[in-house]
C-alpha positions in Angstrom: 119.5 112.5 100.3 118.9 109.7 102.8 116.0 107.4 101.8 112.6 108.1 103.2 111.7 105.6 105.9 108.0 104.9 106.3 106.2 102.8 109.0 102.8 101.4 107.8 100.6 100.3 110.7 97.2 98.7 111.2 95.9 100.0 114.5 93.0 98.3 116.3 91.2 95.1 115.4 91.1 95.4 111.6 91.6 92.0 110.0 92.1 93.1 106.4 95.4 94.6 105.2 95.4 94.4 101.5 95.2 98.2 101.1 98.1 98.7 103.5 100.2 96.2 101.7 99.5 97.8 98.3 100.5 101.2 99.6 103.6 99.7 101.2 104.6 98.0 97.9 104.1 101.3 96.0 106.3 103.2 98.5 109.0 100.5 98.2 108.8 100.7 94.4 109.3 104.4 94.7 112.6 103.9 96.6 111.4 104.3 100.1 112.3 102.1 103.0 109.1 100.6 104.4 108.4 98.7 107.6 105.0 97.1 107.9 103.9 96.2 111.4 101.2 93.8 110.6 97.6 93.5 111.8 96.1 94.4 115.2 98.7 96.9 116.5 98.1 98.9 119.7 98.8 102.6 119.7 101.8 101.9 122.0 103.2 99.3 119.7 103.0 101.7 116.8 104.6 104.6 118.6 107.4 102.4 119.9 108.0 100.9 116.4 108.2 104.5 115.0 110.8 105.4 117.7 112.9 102.2 117.2 112.8 102.5 113.4 113.6 106.2 113.4 111.0 106.8 110.7 110.1 109.9 108.7 106.5 109.0 108.2 103.9 106.9 110.0 101.0 105.6 107.8 97.9 104.4 109.6 95.5 102.2 107.8 92.1 101.7 109.4 88.8 100.2 108.3 87.0 99.7 111.6 85.8 103.2 112.2 87.9 103.7 115.3 90.1 106.3 113.7 88.7 109.2 115.9 89.8 107.2 119.0 93.0 105.5 117.8 94.6 108.3 115.7 94.7 110.9 118.5 96.1 108.3 120.9 98.9 107.4 118.5 99.7 111.1 117.9 99.9 111.7 121.7 102.2 108.7 122.1 104.4 109.9 119.3 104.7 113.3 120.9 105.5 111.7 124.3 108.4 109.9 122.6 109.7 113.2 121.1 108.5 112.3 117.6 106.4 115.4 117.0 108.3 116.0 113.7 107.2 112.6 112.2 104.7 113.0 109.4 101.5 111.1 110.1 99.1 110.1 107.4 95.9 108.0 107.5 94.0 105.9 105.1 91.2 103.5 104.8 87.5 103.9 105.4 87.3 107.4 107.0 84.2 109.5 106.5 84.8 112.9 104.8 83.3 114.6 107.8 86.1 113.3 110.0 89.0 114.4 107.8 89.0 118.0 108.9 88.9 117.0 112.6 91.8 114.5 112.0 93.8 117.2 110.2 93.2 119.6 113.1 94.5 116.9 115.5 97.7 116.7 113.6 97.2 114.1 110.9 99.0 115.5 107.9 96.9 113.9 105.2 94.1 111.4 104.8 93.9 109.1 101.8 90.6 107.3 101.0 89.9 104.3 98.9 90.8 104.8 95.3 93.5 107.4 95.9 96.0 107.1 93.2 99.2 105.6 94.5 101.3 108.3 92.8 99.4 110.9 94.8 100.4 109.1 98.1 104.0 108.8 97.0 104.1 112.4 95.8 102.6 113.7 99.1 105.1 111.8 101.2 108.1 112.8 99.2 107.1 116.5 99.3 106.3 116.4 103.0 109.6 114.8 103.9 111.6 117.2 101.7 109.8 120.1 103.3 110.5 118.7 106.8 114.2 118.0 106.1 114.6 121.5 104.6 113.1 123.1 107.7 115.4 121.1 109.9 118.5 122.0 107.9 117.6 125.7 108.3 117.1 125.6 112.1 119.6 127.5 114.1 121.9 125.2 116.0 122.3 126.1 119.7 126.0 125.2 119.2 126.7 127.8 116.5 126.9 130.6 119.1 129.7 128.9 121.0 
């Protein structure tokens, strides 16, 4: 199986990235290829990096409280670039009351402070395996030729 490629991004004006770096390190230690975009990324920068890196997963880390504005914008930009099959997860300081709304928008999972790293790794592995399995069982338009 090809390695899982994850893009970890810090959208908006957050100036702290320790949590994002800890998660990125845990994913690397679990055998995944991880690209970390750094601080203060715009939604456009994140979507373009996801396209250029051909990622399986985009992980968004946010502490500023702007998740209800930035996450939907990022999801829309990913879709515009044909990346609707990319798994998108969020983490950071996100009130429980916003998690359901984010999930309904298309965020696949939300991980709050204190989430065990094994839980994040396990979710990403399972989600990517499921996605790849679904793709391998799609009917090719060329099979009928």
